[in-house]
N, C-alpha and C positions, 0 to 999 in steps of 0.2 A: 299248450298246443303241441300235438304229437308230431305232425308233419307240416312243413311250411313249403310252399311253392315259391322259389325265389322270384320267377318271372312275375308272379302275381305281386309280390312286395314291391319289385321294381316299378310295375305298371302303377300300383296304388301311390308310390312315392311320386311319379311324374304327375299323376292326377292331382294329388294334394298340393304339390308345389304350384301347379298352374291353376289352382282353385276351380277345377271343372268336375268336381265330383258329383254335385247335386246332393239331395238329401240322401239318408240311408238306404231307402228302397231303390232310388236311382243309381246310387254308387253300386249297390249289390248287383243290380241288373247289368250295368256296364262291365262289372268285373266277373259276371257269370257265376255269381256265388249266391247262396241264400243269405239273408239278413244275419241269421245267427253266425254263419261262417265269416262274414264280413266283420262282425263285432269281435270275433275270436282274432282275426288277423289285426285289427286296429289295437286290441288289448296286447297282442304279441309285440306289436311294433312299439306301443307305449311303455310297457313294463319290461320287455326282455331286450329291446334295442335302444331304450332310453330317449325316445323322441317325443316331444309334447305335440300332440294333435287335438285341435280345437274344432268345434262346429260353430259357424256363423249363421245363426238363425236368419239374419236379414239377407245375406247373399245365397243362403241355402247351400253352402258348400263346407267341406273340411279343409282346414289349412294348418301349417306349422305355427307355433308359437316359439319362435327362436330358429336355431339352425335346424335344417332338414335332415334327412336320414344319413346322407354321407358325411356331413359335417358332425353330426352326433356320434357316429361311429368312428371319427376321425379318418375317414377315407376320402379320397379325391375320385371323382368319376374319371374314367379312362377316356 
């Protein structure tokens, strides 16, 4: 991914932590992104930031499997 909007990453992190993303279409709409851009951000978070993000088909939401973004990056929120 060429450019990353940190505000979008932090907003995505919040929504994933609280399991309020909805499916990919809804998550992209909430983030004001196209689905392909949403998937690029999710790939960036998974591959470059090292977080495990899964999708729960039953609850229709994305969630972390293990530590979230700050714990995976060994950071503590301020």
